[in-house]
MARRO-190714 format. One line per 5 residues: for each residue x, y, z of N, C-alpha, C. Coordinates in Angstrom, 3 decimals, padded with zeros to 6 digits. Layout:
<atoms>
X/Y/Z/X/Y/Z/X/Y/Z | ... .
</atoms>
This chain:
<atoms>
000.960/-001.232/000.361/-000.031/000.301/-000.283/000.863/001.191/000.177 | 000.612/002.029/-000.991/001.347/003.821/-000.842/000.888/003.885/000.516 | 002.392/004.761/000.617/002.288/005.529/002.061/001.980/006.932/002.094 | 001.526/007.508/003.087/000.975/008.406/003.334/001.390/009.720/002.317 | 003.243/009.964/002.763/004.426/010.459/002.222/004.713/010.707/000.854 .
003.687/009.443/000.414/003.936/008.919/-001.162/003.267/009.496/-002.143 | 001.536/009.818/-001.390/000.409/009.960/-002.244/000.853/011.665/-003.050 | 001.202/012.334/-002.691/001.649/013.239/-003.089/002.643/013.349/-004.271 | 003.056/012.276/-004.686/003.348/012.108/-005.853/002.816/012.259/-007.333 | 001.626/010.983/-007.113/000.752/011.265/-007.710/000.164/012.316/-008.594 .
-000.182/012.484/-009.808/-000.470/013.389/-010.375/000.254/013.970/-011.382 | 000.551/015.332/-011.835/001.128/015.557/-013.198/002.022/016.363/-012.540 | 002.971/016.560/-012.395/003.427/017.513/-011.535/004.785/018.507/-012.733 | 004.280/017.941/-014.053/005.534/018.507/-014.969/004.970/019.930/-015.038 | 004.556/020.414/-015.345/004.468/021.668/-015.160/004.764/022.424/-014.312 .
004.851/022.086/-013.009/005.635/022.906/-011.805/007.010/022.534/-012.016 | 007.000/021.371/-012.608/008.832/021.561/-012.280/009.530/022.195/-013.646 | 008.710/022.120/-014.741/009.494/023.156/-015.817/009.254/024.707/-015.743 | 008.304/025.069/-014.492/008.449/026.263/-013.965/009.522/026.828/-012.973 | 009.967/025.275/-012.690/011.183/025.515/-011.408/012.565/025.825/-012.240 .
012.786/024.751/-013.052/013.664/025.235/-014.335/013.780/026.298/-014.628 | 012.551/027.019/-014.883/012.714/028.536/-015.770/013.011/029.277/-014.315 | 012.187/029.538/-013.571/012.637/030.071/-011.995/014.217/030.276/-011.645 | 014.589/029.135/-011.811/015.935/028.825/-011.391/016.928/029.267/-012.462 | 016.628/030.136/-013.535/017.708/030.344/-014.965/017.510/032.086/-014.521 .
016.631/032.234/-014.046/016.013/033.979/-013.389/016.456/033.999/-012.129 | 016.815/033.429/-011.716/017.386/033.885/-010.405/015.878/033.924/-009.155 | 014.774/033.771/-009.695/013.488/034.441/-008.957/012.862/032.747/-008.411 | 013.718/032.946/-007.152/013.468/031.950/-005.933/012.390/031.647/-005.116 | 011.221/032.701/-005.648/010.698/033.272/-004.329/008.785/032.943/-005.318 .
009.162/032.347/-007.071/008.320/032.953/-008.171/007.138/031.288/-007.306 | 005.942/031.773/-007.755/005.072/030.513/-007.614/005.006/029.854/-008.926 | 005.164/028.506/-008.628/005.566/027.338/-009.660/003.935/026.281/-009.672 | 003.242/026.332/-008.507/002.341/025.560/-008.863/000.903/025.769/-009.497 | 000.838/025.069/-010.641/-000.496/025.389/-011.722/-001.532/025.207/-010.354 .
-002.728/025.891/-010.757/-003.943/026.083/-010.897/-004.267/026.144/-009.596 | -003.086/027.141/-008.851/-003.708/027.702/-007.371/-003.825/028.635/-007.870 | -005.558/028.812/-006.122/-006.539/030.141/-006.095/-005.797/030.932/-006.381 | -006.572/032.043/-006.396/-006.208/033.340/-006.498/-007.536/034.490/-005.707 | -007.297/035.364/-005.412/-008.023/036.081/-004.363/-008.304/037.252/-004.819 .
-009.635/038.305/-005.161/-009.132/039.451/-005.118/-009.270/040.677/-004.139 | -008.955/041.669/-003.973/-008.873/042.489/-002.628/-010.241/042.187/-001.861 | -011.439/042.107/-002.425/-012.236/042.406/-001.719/-012.478/040.926/-000.891 | -012.331/040.038/-001.473/-012.352/038.269/-001.642/-011.084/038.298/000.033 | -010.227/038.719/-000.334/-009.102/038.724/000.563/-009.038/039.197/001.938 .
-010.158/040.519/001.882/-010.306/040.914/003.419/-011.421/040.158/004.001 | -012.130/039.839/002.602/-013.766/038.900/003.420/-013.225/038.192/004.168 | -011.989/036.786/003.701/-011.480/035.780/004.341/-010.818/036.352/005.508 | -009.695/037.475/005.984/-008.725/038.426/007.022/-010.219/038.246/007.785 | -011.198/039.218/007.766/-011.929/039.539/008.528/-013.075/038.214/009.264 .
-013.314/037.828/008.322/-014.001/036.440/009.206/-012.904/035.353/009.780 | -012.031/035.132/009.416/-011.063/034.351/010.477/-010.645/035.309/011.743 | -010.611/036.459/011.490/-010.391/037.268/012.754/-011.970/036.868/013.768 | -013.184/036.555/013.242/-014.186/036.410/013.997/-013.729/035.145/013.978 | -014.198/034.093/013.562/-013.797/032.988/013.714/-013.132/032.150/014.967 .
-011.855/032.843/015.122/-010.820/032.519/015.875/-011.176/032.835/017.779 | -011.711/033.635/017.644/-012.619/033.955/019.020/-013.886/033.104/019.458 | -014.185/032.122/018.745/-015.513/031.690/019.333/-014.908/030.134/019.623 | -015.789/029.704/020.563/-015.420/028.811/021.405/-015.745/027.665/020.154 | -016.282/027.490/019.114/-016.257/026.059/018.516/-015.243/026.542/017.649 .
-014.120/027.538/016.851/-013.429/027.337/016.451/-012.199/026.728/016.987 | -012.308/027.087/018.825/-011.182/026.566/019.276/-011.249/025.194/019.880 | -012.614/025.143/019.865/-012.816/023.273/020.011/-012.505/022.616/018.923 | -012.136/023.102/017.375/-012.428/022.448/016.559/-010.989/022.788/016.010 | -010.131/023.510/016.554/-008.773/023.573/016.659/-007.751/022.936/017.345 .
-008.422/022.598/018.712/-007.974/021.477/019.264/-007.882/020.090/018.874 | -009.458/019.767/018.619/-009.537/018.330/017.575/-008.649/018.473/016.277 | -008.101/019.168/016.185/-007.797/019.031/014.236/-005.944/018.874/015.113 | -005.627/019.483/015.737/-004.004/019.307/016.600/-003.867/018.114/017.022 | -005.342/017.018/017.640/-004.776/016.481/018.163/-004.235/015.754/017.141 .
-005.574/015.426/016.265/-005.527/014.514/014.978/-004.090/014.802/013.982 | -003.770/015.873/013.818/-002.679/016.164/013.161/-001.448/015.591/013.794 | -001.331/015.649/015.097/-000.213/014.734/015.743/-000.278/013.433/015.337 | -001.454/012.689/015.546/-001.628/011.578/015.232/-000.977/011.219/013.629 | -001.597/012.068/012.788/-001.131/011.715/011.397/000.059/012.121/011.081 .
000.881/012.918/012.277/001.837/013.264/011.744/003.283/012.264/012.261 | 002.470/011.029/012.800/003.408/010.211/013.894/003.172/009.036/012.506 | 001.973/008.610/011.638/001.499/007.705/010.655/002.332/008.357/009.248 | 002.417/009.646/008.934/002.758/010.077/007.824/004.308/009.877/008.082 | 004.952/010.273/008.708/006.329/010.025/009.324/006.738/009.347/009.462 .
006.347/007.558/009.500/006.539/006.630/009.510/007.745/006.160/008.594 | 009.002/005.728/008.943/010.310/005.596/008.230/011.149/007.003/008.091 | 010.492/008.548/008.472/011.274/009.823/008.513/012.177/009.857/009.316 | 013.656/009.875/009.151/014.395/010.214/010.100/014.465/011.635/010.897 | 015.218/011.769/012.160/015.293/012.906/012.379/016.526/012.961/013.034 .
017.572/013.845/012.457/018.852/013.766/013.263/018.840/015.434/014.100 | 019.867/015.199/014.782/019.807/016.625/015.898/018.807/016.997/016.681 | 017.876/015.733/016.772/016.704/016.953/017.727/017.310/017.543/019.330 | 018.470/016.250/019.700/019.133/016.739/020.831/019.109/018.322/021.259 | 019.355/018.941/020.332/019.885/020.244/019.610/018.276/021.224/019.763 .
017.299/020.648/020.008/015.946/021.733/020.413/015.991/021.874/022.392 | 016.810/020.800/022.665/016.898/020.963/023.852/017.148/022.814/024.727 | 018.324/023.102/023.808/018.356/024.201/024.108/017.649/025.361/024.085 | 016.293/025.233/023.377/015.881/026.468/023.009/014.539/026.386/024.563 | 014.133/027.562/024.813/013.059/027.296/026.118/012.092/028.368/025.526 .
010.448/028.545/025.632/009.965/029.033/025.161/009.707/028.995/023.729 | 008.990/030.287/023.636/008.314/030.546/022.192/009.196/030.528/021.404 | 009.338/029.927/020.195/010.528/029.961/018.660/009.875/030.097/017.449 | 010.777/030.381/016.506/010.299/030.723/015.075/010.611/029.793/014.191 | 010.253/028.524/013.417/010.896/027.585/013.066/011.208/027.583/012.042 .
011.897/027.520/011.166/011.885/027.850/009.412/012.632/026.064/009.062 | 012.026/026.126/007.860/012.395/024.738/007.021/011.772/025.291/005.163 | 012.935/024.506/004.345/012.663/024.305/002.998/011.528/023.909/002.924 | 010.365/024.149/001.965/009.244/024.003/001.506/009.024/023.460/-000.047 | 008.627/022.214/000.117/008.592/021.260/-001.236/007.698/020.141/-001.190 .
007.025/020.798/-000.469/005.648/019.419/-000.143/004.281/019.406/000.878 | 003.750/019.313/000.067/002.127/020.349/000.900/001.791/019.277/002.389 | 003.102/017.902/002.445/002.929/017.707/003.760/003.983/017.456/004.758 | 005.415/017.992/004.058/006.397/018.030/004.597/006.460/018.807/006.259 | 005.414/019.694/006.292/005.174/020.483/007.730/004.811/019.178/008.827 .
004.227/018.064/008.441/004.302/017.159/008.940/005.760/016.143/009.630 | 006.233/016.137/008.910/007.828/015.528/008.798/008.203/016.838/010.121 | 008.567/018.299/010.214/008.658/018.841/010.914/007.748/019.062/012.374 | 006.707/018.631/011.931/005.784/018.211/012.983/006.441/017.204/014.343 | 006.921/015.909/013.639/007.366/014.698/013.934/008.700/015.566/014.736 .
009.801/016.344/014.074/011.145/016.329/014.824/010.877/017.419/016.190 | 009.776/018.010/016.175/009.619/019.120/017.205/008.239/018.763/018.248 | 007.761/017.232/017.854/006.572/017.224/018.792/006.822/017.588/020.308 | 005.926/017.817/021.058/005.871/018.128/022.243/005.927/019.819/022.346 | 006.090/020.449/021.549/005.483/021.871/021.299/004.360/022.256/020.342 .
003.607/022.902/020.610/002.826/023.503/019.855/002.968/024.721/018.565 | 002.655/023.893/017.062/003.538/024.282/016.489/002.241/024.734/015.470 | 002.328/026.618/015.286/001.580/027.005/014.074/002.219/027.343/012.867 | 001.643/027.111/012.096/001.494/027.227/010.420/001.166/028.458/009.874 | 002.541/029.645/009.394/002.421/030.711/009.054/001.824/030.034/007.131 .
000.279/030.276/006.826/-000.288/029.762/005.293/-000.423/030.905/004.210 | -000.265/030.494/003.265/-001.067/031.543/002.180/-002.686/031.827/002.533 | -003.038/033.096/002.885/-004.235/033.218/002.965/-005.265/032.182/001.571 | -004.739/032.438/000.654/-005.810/031.235/-000.320/-006.287/029.782/000.333 | -005.058/029.240/000.799/-005.632/028.215/001.454/-006.428/027.635/002.663 .
-007.061/029.268/003.138/-008.540/029.187/003.931/-009.723/028.753/002.814 | -009.391/029.160/001.678/-010.435/028.972/000.919/-010.365/027.540/-000.478 | -009.923/026.884/000.604/-009.636/025.098/-000.184/-010.861/024.623/000.366 | -011.159/023.748/-000.242/-012.581/022.817/000.337/-012.136/021.622/000.377 | -013.192/020.721/001.050/-013.082/019.361/001.435/-011.941/018.736/002.826 .
-011.964/018.065/002.901/-011.012/017.876/004.153/-009.350/018.704/004.613 | -008.895/018.985/003.122/-007.702/019.524/003.437/-007.928/021.252/003.866 | -008.906/021.631/002.931/-009.761/022.833/003.515/-009.815/022.921/005.051 | -010.469/021.937/005.647/-010.970/022.120/007.244/-009.400/021.942/007.695 | -008.250/021.530/007.395/-006.914/021.196/007.808/-006.610/022.653/007.966 .
-006.585/023.348/006.652/-006.195/024.563/006.916/-006.479/025.850/007.566 | -008.012/025.267/007.843/-008.615/026.455/008.671/-008.513/026.474/010.368 | -008.403/024.698/010.507/-008.201/024.415/012.178/-007.134/023.824/012.398 | -006.146/023.982/011.630/-004.982/023.078/011.779/-003.882/024.004/012.589 | -004.101/025.160/012.969/-003.202/026.192/013.889/-002.190/026.626/012.395 .
-003.190/026.994/011.798/-002.317/027.948/010.561/-002.793/029.494/010.835 | -001.805/030.537/010.707/-001.693/031.488/010.760/-001.973/032.477/009.591 | -002.732/032.963/008.421/-002.749/033.339/007.271/-001.979/034.424/007.162 | -001.075/034.418/005.981/-000.507/035.794/005.689/-000.807/036.281/004.455 | -000.813/037.762/003.968/-001.239/038.022/003.330/-000.802/039.833/002.594 .
-001.015/040.107/001.556/-000.787/041.400/000.928/-001.254/042.885/001.171 | -002.234/042.545/002.459/-002.982/043.625/002.829/-002.336/044.148/003.829 | -001.829/044.988/003.476/-001.255/046.010/004.711/-001.748/046.023/006.293 | -002.546/046.420/006.076/-003.391/046.512/007.654/-003.053/045.149/008.150 | -003.384/043.930/007.463/-003.395/042.727/008.228/-001.656/042.484/008.676 .
-000.591/042.600/007.660/000.569/042.441/007.953/001.109/042.854/008.800 | 000.869/044.443/008.744/001.250/045.377/009.521/000.963/045.755/011.125 | -000.792/045.312/011.723/-000.823/044.953/012.590/-001.634/043.361/013.013 | -002.586/043.347/012.398/-003.237/041.940/013.372/-001.892/040.234/013.338 | -001.048/040.500/011.841/-000.645/039.365/011.669/000.572/039.365/013.276 .
001.234/040.561/012.914/002.311/040.458/014.495/001.767/040.425/016.022 | 000.650/041.055/015.644/-000.099/040.786/017.078/-000.624/039.464/017.555 | -000.991/038.723/016.720/-001.137/037.219/016.692/-000.320/036.439/016.689 | 001.150/036.565/016.239/002.290/035.884/016.200/002.820/036.193/017.501 | 002.814/037.443/017.658/003.439/038.007/018.863/003.085/036.587/020.278 .
001.850/037.625/020.110/000.871/036.499/020.985/001.197/034.726/021.342 | 001.085/034.199/020.278/001.906/032.821/020.364/003.107/032.489/020.650 | 004.193/033.539/020.498/005.521/032.869/020.950/005.637/034.011/022.591 | 004.317/034.390/022.932/004.712/034.799/024.533/004.201/033.667/024.909 | 003.239/032.940/024.935/002.760/031.813/025.217/003.034/030.809/025.169 .
004.505/030.589/024.474/005.399/029.294/024.301/004.906/028.907/023.435 | 004.383/029.231/021.835/004.422/028.463/020.944/005.271/028.623/020.130 | 005.160/027.488/019.304/006.514/027.601/017.957/005.917/027.442/016.700 | 005.538/028.641/015.935/005.721/028.973/014.338/006.554/028.811/013.496 | 005.883/028.107/012.304/006.653/027.388/011.702/006.740/028.598/010.228 .
007.764/029.087/010.004/007.742/029.961/008.838/008.376/029.948/007.392 | 007.544/029.354/006.924/008.498/029.360/005.639/009.640/030.682/005.094 | 010.666/030.590/004.446/011.298/031.684/004.298/011.515/031.638/002.981 | 011.229/030.566/002.339/011.848/030.344/001.074/010.293/031.381/000.317 | 009.418/031.627/001.042/007.770/031.493/000.691/006.924/030.302/-000.194 .
006.934/030.036/-001.323/006.302/029.533/-002.342/006.931/027.811/-002.220 | 005.836/026.978/-002.356/006.602/025.696/-002.369/006.482/024.894/-003.812 | 008.105/024.910/-003.730/008.967/023.860/-005.009/008.340/022.747/-005.049 | 007.991/021.473/-005.658/007.602/020.681/-005.559/008.692/019.769/-006.039 | 009.123/018.934/-004.419/010.056/018.040/-004.159/011.881/018.776/-005.240 .
011.872/020.266/-004.179/012.889/020.809/-004.890/013.890/020.989/-003.653 | 015.215/019.917/-004.166/016.235/019.507/-002.958/016.879/020.559/-002.470 | 017.177/021.757/-002.799/018.236/022.338/-002.720/017.480/023.716/-002.063 | 017.921/024.026/-000.958/017.908/025.150/000.440/017.354/026.710/-000.491 | 016.801/027.461/-000.598/016.600/028.499/-001.592/016.866/029.642/-000.691 .
017.555/031.036/-001.448/018.087/031.916/-000.107/016.920/032.480/000.040 | 016.736/032.617/001.698/015.741/032.968/002.033/015.159/034.405/002.465 | 013.887/034.552/002.574/013.507/036.188/002.789/013.347/036.673/004.125 | 013.237/037.838/004.523/013.737/038.388/005.511/012.858/038.362/006.909 | 011.325/037.741/006.317/010.222/037.980/007.537/010.349/037.131/008.355 .
010.767/035.859/008.642/010.672/035.109/009.951/011.650/035.701/010.674 | 012.894/036.170/009.719/014.038/036.551/010.834/013.606/037.604/011.449 | 013.087/039.067/010.702/012.527/039.920/011.022/011.633/039.954/012.722 | 010.619/038.827/012.500/010.069/038.550/013.754/010.285/038.148/014.940 | 011.875/037.536/014.354/012.617/036.706/015.869/013.057/037.785/016.344 .
013.806/039.271/015.287/014.643/039.394/015.995/013.603/041.024/016.704 | 012.015/040.983/016.355/011.726/041.839/016.747/010.894/041.699/018.205 | 010.654/040.014/018.461/009.941/039.735/019.671/011.189/038.973/020.063 | 012.452/038.787/020.234/013.497/038.512/020.394/013.524/036.898/020.762 | 012.944/036.257/019.916/013.089/034.962/019.924/014.205/033.957/019.027 .
014.153/032.759/019.336/015.396/032.329/018.712/014.552/031.761/017.293 | 015.951/031.425/016.051/014.596/030.625/015.195/015.527/028.930/015.298 | 014.610/027.951/015.368/014.851/026.727/015.298/015.112/026.488/013.717 | 016.370/026.224/013.433/016.297/025.772/012.300/016.583/024.444/011.606 | 015.749/024.128/010.795/015.564/022.964/009.974/015.705/022.700/008.177 .
016.487/021.448/007.935/016.780/021.727/006.545/016.375/019.932/006.448 | 015.209/019.996/005.423/014.659/018.383/005.110/015.683/018.002/003.674 | 016.484/016.733/003.615/016.265/016.432/002.776/015.987/015.094/002.133 | 016.122/015.013/001.182/015.299/013.526/000.141/016.127/012.639/-000.857 | 015.853/011.636/-000.560/016.507/010.532/-001.435/015.921/009.545/-001.926 .
015.624/009.404/-003.314/014.951/008.540/-003.805/015.786/006.827/-003.506 | 014.501/006.116/-003.657/014.429/004.747/-003.700/014.252/004.419/-005.148 | 014.823/003.266/-005.145/014.091/002.726/-006.303/013.368/001.521/-006.546 | 012.163/002.008/-006.391/010.849/001.500/-005.973/009.650/002.854/-006.547 | 009.303/002.639/-007.669/008.589/003.333/-008.583/006.988/003.677/-007.984 .
006.520/004.594/-007.677/005.179/005.260/-007.206/003.974/005.384/-008.587 | 004.830/005.985/-009.682/004.498/006.329/-010.759/004.915/006.314/-011.404 | 005.126/006.410/-012.948/005.847/006.702/-014.059/006.852/007.619/-014.274 | 006.479/008.444/-013.101/007.261/009.747/-012.791/008.247/009.799/-011.995 | 007.834/008.933/-011.040/008.545/009.474/-009.622/008.771/008.106/-009.258 .
009.825/007.805/-008.474/010.137/006.820/-007.396/010.070/007.172/-006.013 | 009.722/006.617/-005.035/009.416/006.995/-004.139/011.046/007.472/-003.163 | 010.343/008.309/-002.066/011.561/009.111/-001.833/011.651/009.053/000.046 | 012.847/008.794/000.234/013.520/009.175/001.438/013.674/010.164/002.439 | 012.852/010.498/003.607/012.815/011.890/004.025/013.849/012.089/005.176 .
014.711/012.812/005.667/015.839/013.303/006.965/015.530/014.399/006.838 | 014.844/014.688/008.321/014.939/016.241/009.247/016.447/016.224/010.174 | 016.674/017.299/009.260/018.276/017.575/010.188/017.806/018.675/010.783 | 018.009/018.855/012.262/017.423/020.006/012.908/019.123/020.636/013.206 | 018.964/021.735/012.920/020.337/022.454/012.829/020.703/023.318/014.213 .
021.905/023.528/014.353/021.817/024.588/015.448/020.924/025.828/015.745 | 019.833/026.088/016.915/019.444/027.065/017.132/019.957/028.664/016.793 | 019.208/029.312/016.254/020.089/030.880/016.219/019.315/031.842/017.430 | 020.042/032.294/017.798/019.905/033.331/018.653/019.650/035.293/018.391 | 018.840/036.019/017.959/018.770/037.677/017.665/020.161/037.924/018.537 .
020.639/038.893/018.241/021.679/039.832/019.403/020.705/041.041/019.473 | 020.445/040.839/020.687/019.595/041.785/021.342/020.538/043.609/021.394 | 021.645/042.820/021.249/022.571/044.807/020.838/022.446/045.385/019.681 | 022.147/044.460/018.642/021.751/045.075/017.565/020.269/045.689/017.323 | 020.509/046.107/016.110/018.806/047.523/015.815/018.149/045.702/015.389 .
016.928/045.967/015.715/015.719/044.758/014.469/016.317/044.472/012.974 | 016.353/045.009/012.484/016.811/045.093/011.163/018.331/044.732/010.976 | 019.346/045.360/011.656/020.296/044.863/011.858/020.585/042.703/012.448 | 019.599/042.842/012.852/020.199/041.660/013.612/019.407/040.485/012.549 | 018.508/041.032/012.341/017.290/040.538/011.125/017.975/039.369/010.340 .
018.883/040.426/009.726/019.787/040.146/008.733/020.903/039.174/008.596 | 021.706/039.440/010.014/022.371/038.383/010.455/021.756/037.167/010.583 | 020.055/036.665/011.139/019.664/035.601/011.458/019.887/034.941/009.892 | 018.769/036.244/008.734/018.988/035.373/008.198/020.449/034.715/007.263 | 021.389/035.669/007.357/022.406/035.157/006.694/022.711/033.780/006.947 .
022.966/033.432/008.439/023.111/032.383/008.990/022.535/031.368/009.199 | 021.134/031.897/008.880/020.509/030.312/008.388/020.374/030.256/007.229 | 020.585/030.413/006.557/020.883/030.164/005.038/022.297/029.315/005.102 | 023.104/029.864/005.849/024.352/029.442/005.612/024.699/027.855/006.085 | 023.652/027.743/007.267/023.268/026.693/007.548/023.034/025.624/006.988 .
021.881/026.004/006.456/020.959/025.258/005.161/021.619/024.652/004.047 | 022.242/025.663/003.963/023.468/025.414/002.762/024.508/024.173/002.859 | 024.995/024.515/004.160/025.898/023.287/004.744/025.370/021.662/004.970 | 023.952/022.354/005.305/023.443/020.786/005.254/023.491/020.088/004.027 | 022.810/020.844/003.372/022.460/020.335/001.773/023.619/019.917/001.265 .
025.088/020.104/001.363/026.251/019.955/000.473/026.555/018.727/001.312 | 026.158/019.010/003.158/026.221/017.273/003.956/025.354/016.018/003.272 | 024.481/016.573/003.151/023.468/015.454/002.744/023.963/014.937/001.636 | 024.063/015.479/000.604/024.224/015.183/-000.780/025.722/014.970/-001.560 | 026.489/015.557/-000.523/027.684/015.189/-000.860/028.287/016.022/-002.099 .
027.492/016.993/-002.734/028.240/018.239/-003.463/027.710/019.279/-003.361 | 028.514/020.471/-003.986/028.651/021.634/-003.563/027.241/022.334/-004.168 | 026.731/023.392/-003.320/025.261/024.070/-003.953/025.420/024.947/-005.238 | 024.853/024.738/-005.766/024.795/024.993/-007.425/023.319/025.047/-007.538 | 022.814/026.223/-008.246/021.631/026.612/-008.812/021.179/026.683/-009.948 .
022.331/025.625/-010.824/021.914/025.406/-012.357/021.106/024.145/-011.989 | 019.944/024.165/-012.790/019.311/023.136/-012.789/019.698/021.780/-013.313 | 019.377/020.719/-012.532/018.964/019.511/-013.609/017.849/018.833/-012.724 | 017.842/017.657/-013.976/016.969/016.180/-013.648/017.103/016.190/-011.684 | 018.253/015.854/-011.299/018.601/015.512/-009.680/018.144/016.315/-008.566 .
017.476/017.617/-009.609/017.451/019.106/-008.216/016.026/018.343/-007.766 | 014.927/017.470/-008.505/013.840/017.164/-007.832/013.739/015.676/-007.506 | 013.438/015.686/-006.181/013.742/014.525/-005.894/012.814/012.958/-006.311 | 013.107/011.794/-006.471/011.916/011.065/-007.089/012.267/010.928/-008.593 | 012.129/012.083/-009.345/012.101/012.091/-010.245/012.815/011.258/-011.572 .
012.072/010.650/-012.442/012.465/009.476/-013.233/013.082/010.030/-014.474 | 014.056/011.447/-014.113/014.286/011.585/-015.709/015.399/012.291/-015.954 .
</atoms>
């Protein structure tokens, strides 16, 4: 029976892979490459954000979130079966709230991160469009401890930092993908954007640095993909320098985290990081 973590290999990923190849050639490492992602008008975005703010205060929302969180913890154990975690002992150095960063390559890789940081309540920063999804996946996006990110200035300037800061203050961990967009099964760490590190410096909380490596098995799942083995590498936690201003401290965190992920990639794959695209950049791709 196909595993949960390999179900995502089914489907036609050729368009996304072609878009990844093109984006690497132009250095557009935050480009949206997945085809068919929903889009929102300004009015729809504002409505979703207002609805989210209203619903999150209700008892029904809190109850649904609690139940969903427990279900996700159990699902992470199932989906994470066979996923190796290296360096978990480094997490003992982190007390209180923290921001988690990881490479973004799959709709389910946050379950692997959840497995690595078990024992901590993990919120996931997610694109606002995900709240519009239907079915069970839409339910998870709405009640799975997700925190929507948006281009709306009022939201990002006031509401988002207030919610994020509240989570960190009570000791929760928040997963922010500094690469922004998901690139399907892309094995390389992309240059991170500064947002995650800005909030770490602003709230004086550490970065829990994670890199997930992927290696193909000789076990076809589809005509295009072999099954993939995953290893979660927990890297050294990073703390902002409180003597520096937020901008400078965040840039140093950004540079240090990228350097760690680059080194982890080179150790895991035994080759220097280069952004010249080849078929081996897509884990399990049989081309």
